[in-house]
C-alpha positions as CSV (number, residue, x, y, z in Angstrom):
1,X,101.2,57.3,18.0
2,X,98.5,54.6,18.1
3,X,95.8,55.4,20.7
4,X,93.1,52.9,19.4
5,X,93.6,50.6,22.3
6,X,93.3,53.3,24.9
7,X,89.8,54.5,24.1
8,X,86.5,52.7,24.9
9,X,83.6,53.7,22.7
10,X,80.5,54.1,24.8
11,X,77.0,53.4,23.4
12,X,74.8,56.4,22.5
13,X,72.1,55.2,25.0
14,X,72.6,53.2,28.1
15,X,70.3,50.3,29.1
16,X,68.9,52.2,32.1
17,X,67.9,55.1,29.7
18,X,65.4,53.0,27.9
19,X,61.7,52.2,28.5
20,X,62.7,48.7,29.6
21,X,65.3,50.1,32.0
22,X,62.6,52.1,33.7
23,X,60.2,49.1,33.8
24,X,57.9,50.4,31.1
25,X,56.6,48.9,27.9
26,X,58.4,49.7,24.7
27,X,57.1,52.7,22.8
28,X,56.6,50.6,19.6
29,X,53.0,49.9,18.7
30,X,53.8,47.3,16.0
31,X,51.9,44.5,17.8
32,X,48.7,46.7,17.8
33,X,49.2,47.6,14.2
34,X,49.6,43.9,13.2
35,X,46.5,43.0,15.2
36,X,44.4,45.8,13.6
37,X,45.3,45.1,10.0
38,X,42.4,44.2,7.7
39,X,41.9,40.5,7.0
40,X,42.4,40.9,3.3
41,X,46.1,42.0,4.0
42,X,46.7,38.4,5.1
């Protein structure tokens, strides 16, 4: 019995359960870290 076509795998997190879905900024601070890096790290 092959049931592979009957099941739809749902994502672990829906789009409305994210920061962007709530209209907020992403929790990542990568942009700030890149801006704050010392000049000699070029």
